[in-house]
N, C-alpha and C positions, 0 to 999 in steps of 0.2 A: 427456295422461298424465305419469307420473312421468320420463319421457326418450324418445326416439327409438324405444323398443322397448319403451315403457310400465314398469312396476316389475319389469322382469327385469333391470334395471340396479342396481335397488338390493339385490333378493336377490341376484345375485354379491357386491356390497359387502361384505355382511351376512356369506356365505356364507366370502368372503377373509378377512376380518378372522378370521371364528371360528377359521379355521386358521392365523393369524396369532398367535392366542393360543394355541393349543393347542400350538403350536412353541415358544412363549416360556415357558411356566408360568408357575407364580405368583410373588409377589414373594419375598422372605427372609423369611418372620415369624419368622424366629427371631433377628433382630435387634432386635426389639420396637421398643417406641415410646411417647415421652415427650412430652405435649401438657400444654399450661394446663386447667385442669379447663373452663372456658368452653368453651375448642376441641374437649374432647373431647363434650360437650355439645350441638354443633350438630352432630356427626359422627353421632352417636347418632338424631339427630333427622332427619337427612339417610336414616339408615341405611334407618328405618321406611318413609321415602317411598321409596325404590328395592324395596322388598321388595314383593312381590305376585304373583299366578299370571296375570293379565293376559287373565283368560277374558271379561270382559265387552269388551275392545277386539276382542280374538281373531273373537267371534262375530260383533262388527260388522263387523267386517273381510270377514269370510267374508259376511254378506249383501249387502256392495258388490258381490260379481259376478266380480273380478277376482283370479282365483289367483294373480298373479306377486303382487301387492298384499298378501293375506292370508299368502303364505309371507315377505315379509319382513316381516311384523308379525310373526307368531311368533318370525323370528330378531333383531325390536328385542326384543323381549319376554326373548328368552332374556339378552341383553346388560343390561338392566335389573337381571335377576335376579342374574345376576354381579356386579354392580356392589352388591348388595346383598350376597350374600357375602363380597368383598371389604371392604366396610367393616367388615363382620360381624370379620372376620380381624383387621383392622386394630384393631378395639376390642378384641379377646381379646389381640392384641402388646401390648397398653396397658395389660391387667387390667382393662378396661371391660366391662361387659355390654349386652346389647343394650336396646331398650325395647319391651314388648309391644304399645305402640300410639301415637300423640300427636293429637289432636285435630284440628292441622291437616291433617293426611292423613284424616282419615276425613272431613271436611268437603272436599276436595278430591275424592276417591274417590265421593261421595254427589254431590257437582254433574256428574260428568263422566256420571255416569247417569242423568241425566236423560232427555236426549234421545237423539237418533242420532249417527253417526259423527263430523258435524261440528261437534258441542258436544263430544264427546268430546276431539276433537284439538285444540280450541281451549282448552280446561279442561288438557289434558296439556299442552300449548305454553305456558302461564303457568308451571308447572313446572319443565321444559326451559331456558328462558330463563334463572328465577333462577338455576337448579342450575348453569348455566355459569359463573354469575358466582362463586359460592359456590367451584365445584373450583378455581377459576384462583386465588382468594385462597389457598386450600386449600395449593394446588402451589406456588405463589410466598412463602406468606407464614410460612411455619415451615423451622427449621433441622431438623428431624426427618427423615430419609432416606427412611423407609419409607412415611413420612403423604405425603411429596413425590411417592414413586412411585405409590401407590396413586391419586392424587387426577390427576397427570395421565395414568394409562390411562384413568381414568374421563373426563376430561376430552376426552381423545382421540374417544372414543365421543361423546361428546353431543354434541361438533363435528358429527358426523356424523348424529344422529337429527336435529336442528333440518332441515337441508335437505331431509331425508326427506320428515320430516312438510309441511313448506312444499309442497312437492312435491303431495302430496294435498292440501291445504288449498286449493289454485289451482285444481284439477280441481274441490271440491267448492264452492267458491264461484262456481267459474262457471257451476255450476247456476241461482242466485240472478239477480235483475235487476241489470243494472250498476249501477243508480244505488244500491240496498243494500248493495254490496260494501265502499268505504270506512267506511261509518257502522259497519258488522257489525266490522272490523277494529278503527275509533276505540273500539269500545267495551271490545275484546278489550284494547287498550292501556290502559284506565283501570281494567279488573280485574287486571291485572297490576300496576300501578302499586300500587293496592289491596294484594294479595297479598306485591309488595316490601316495603311500609312496615311491613305484621305483618314480616316478618322480618327487617328489620333492629332493631325493634323487642323482637324473640327472641332477637336472635341479635349485638347490638348490640357485649355484653362480648367476646365471641367474635372477632368481626369486627376489635375494635380491636387485638387481639393479634396477629391477622394481618395488620396495616399496614392496615387498610381500615376507613375510617371509614365511620359510617351514612350519611352525603350522598353521597359519594362510590359507594358500592353503588348506591344506588338512582341516581345516575344513570349510571351505567355502566348499568343492567338497562336503563331507557328508552332509551338511546341504542342498544342491541342490538336492542329490538322496533322501532324505527323499519325498522332493516334488514329484519325478517323480515317487516314490513308489503310492503316494495320487493318483496321476493323471493316472498312470495305472490302478490300483485300483476299483475306481471310474468312470473310462471313462469319465473325463473331462479333457482332455489332454489341453484347452485351457485357463485350469485355472490355469496351470505352469506358474511361475512368471520367475526364473530361475535366481534372481538376474538383477541389472541395466546394 
């Protein structure tokens, strides 16, 4: 399971972070934000990806029969919704609108809903691993203080989300024959690479403005995916580092 006391540990971590977030409050939106239009376009698209009610994931978590895991998933979904809110407020601070949708997010959602919880998490993890590198680039690649703060907050959350999902995927893959586990994760890495190539093609101009070339972004995501695979297979999600 997700630790010595199952997913109760993860639930406590999410609850502790919820308390810290409430005590900290929001960034100072009145500072405003000034970014290149290509960077704004990337933020708009990632905001769409963070938005959603998570109802399908919550329903599948409930069906898994682990009350602690189901509670942790609800807290995870709440954090993702907060990311969408933070990005929407950042866009507003820069005088930019949110998007009503984007084809890439629609495709991910449809793919996630095809099968059960395992497939949902594998597809979700593609988005999470790509997002980790994007928010790191956004945090480190701009001299806009408000943008860097928002990206840093989201990145800190995402660095907890990936080990959380790794813990559940370890349990889920353990239900499969041992000989199939590595091939499943190999296919996952290929899908992640394909998604990454779409992102670098779509966000290339914005990434360059943030000081990250297409090739470097893709290489960093691929390297991070290898760490994810090790964490899932070994059942040691807290050993995952995921970059700085």
